[in-house]
Every structure is written in structure tokens, then in C-alpha cells.
N, C-alpha and C positions, 0 to 999 in steps of 0.2 A: 935179185929181188925186182920185179918190175912192178910199177904202179899205174893204173889206168883210172884217171879222173873222170867224171860227167857230172852233169846237172846245172851247168850254168847256162846263162840266157840273160834275156832282157826282161826287165820288170818295172813296175812303176814304183814310187817311192810308198813305204808301208806295206808292200808286198812281200811275199815269201818266196824262199827257193831251198832245195835240198841238194846238198851235193854229196856225192858217192865218190869212193876211192876203192877199188879191188886191187889187192897186193897179193902177188905171187909168191911162192915159197911158203916157208915156215912162218909161223906166229912171231911177230915182233913185240919189242919191249915197249915201244911208245909210236904212237901214230897220231898225226896231227895235221893241221892245215896252217899255212901261211897265205899272205898274199902281197901283191905288189901292184900300186897303182902308178899311172904314167909318173915318171920324174921322180919317184920316191924309191926308198928302200924297200926290200922285202920285210915285211912284219909277221911276227907269230900272230895267228887269231886264236887256236885253242890247240891242245893236245891232250891225250889221254893213254894212260898207262895201261899195260895188261891186266892190272888189278883195278882198272876203270876210275883212277884217280884223276880228275880233270884239272886243267889250268887254263883260264881265259886270259885273253888282252881285256884291258877295262873297257874299252869301246863295245867288246864283245857280251860282257856280262849283262844277263836279264833279256838278251835277244837272241843270240845264237845258242845253239846246243850241240855238243859234240857226242858222238856215241860210236863203239864199235860192236862189231860182230866177231868174236874170235873164232867161232867155228867157220866161218865163210871168209875171214881174214879180210874185212872191210871196215872203213871208217866213213862215218857220215858226219856232215854238218847241216843241221837245220837252221836257216836263218830267217827270222821273223822281224817284221818292221824295219825291213831294210831303206837305207837313205841313199842319197846320191853318193855322199862321201864312202860308201862301202863299193863303189864301182872299182873293180880292179881284176886282175888275173889271180884267181886262187890255186894254190898248188897244194896237194898232198905231200906228206912228208914221214918218213918211218925212220926210226932210230932202232937197228937191229937188236941190240943190247943196250943195256943202262949204261950210259957213261962212254959208250964205245964211238968211234969215228965211223962206223959202218952205216951210214946214213944214205937214203935214197929218195929221189924227188919224182913225183909224176910229172905229167906233160904241161899241166895248168888247163884249168877251164875260166873262161871269161864271164865275169858278173858286171851287167852293165844295169845301173838303176836310174830311171830317168826322174826327174822333178815333178 
């Protein structure tokens, strides 16, 4: 399983970005996004199951929307009303089967939000 993330960049506070992640191989159980800011631990942003059940971090609720296209094996993260504290490297993540340790990470895409 290989993951290819894209869509990061520099945006002003209040702006929007859409991250995309293409996943090779078969359809996976859970697809998601994590982020890691400088000096901080990697944290969950949101994930979505193959049945489209979504889970968001509190800071993402109301601003970010996760979606997936099972036909194309892709996951997306629409980020609106971005804040400087959203600046981080965003990683896509998949869990191949529910509850398994077969997990994979993308290479990360950097998001920078200027004040």
C-alpha cells in the first residue's frame, strides 16, 4: 500500500485548502489525516471508515470536512477558515482492516497559515 498526498501550501488566515491522498492497492477500512506541528506530537485530524463514518478532532469540527472516494481509493480533507495554529505537516494514513496493525502513512504535505 502506498499513499501519495498533495494539496498543501501557504494560505492566509481565514483561507481554505483541500488536501488529497491517493492510495494504491485495494480499498482500505479507514482513511484519515494526521498532522504534526513543529515541536509537537502527531495528532489525529479526522478519519473516515469505508462506510463513511467520520471522526473529527475537536479543533477540526465545523471547519474541516473529510471525505473519501472508494472507487478511486482517495481521501480528501477540505479545510476552511484556517488559522495560524493549523500550520503543520499533514499526513494521510490508512488502516487496511479494522483493528489491524496494518497501517500506512503518506509522505506528508506542508500547510502554512499566515496571520
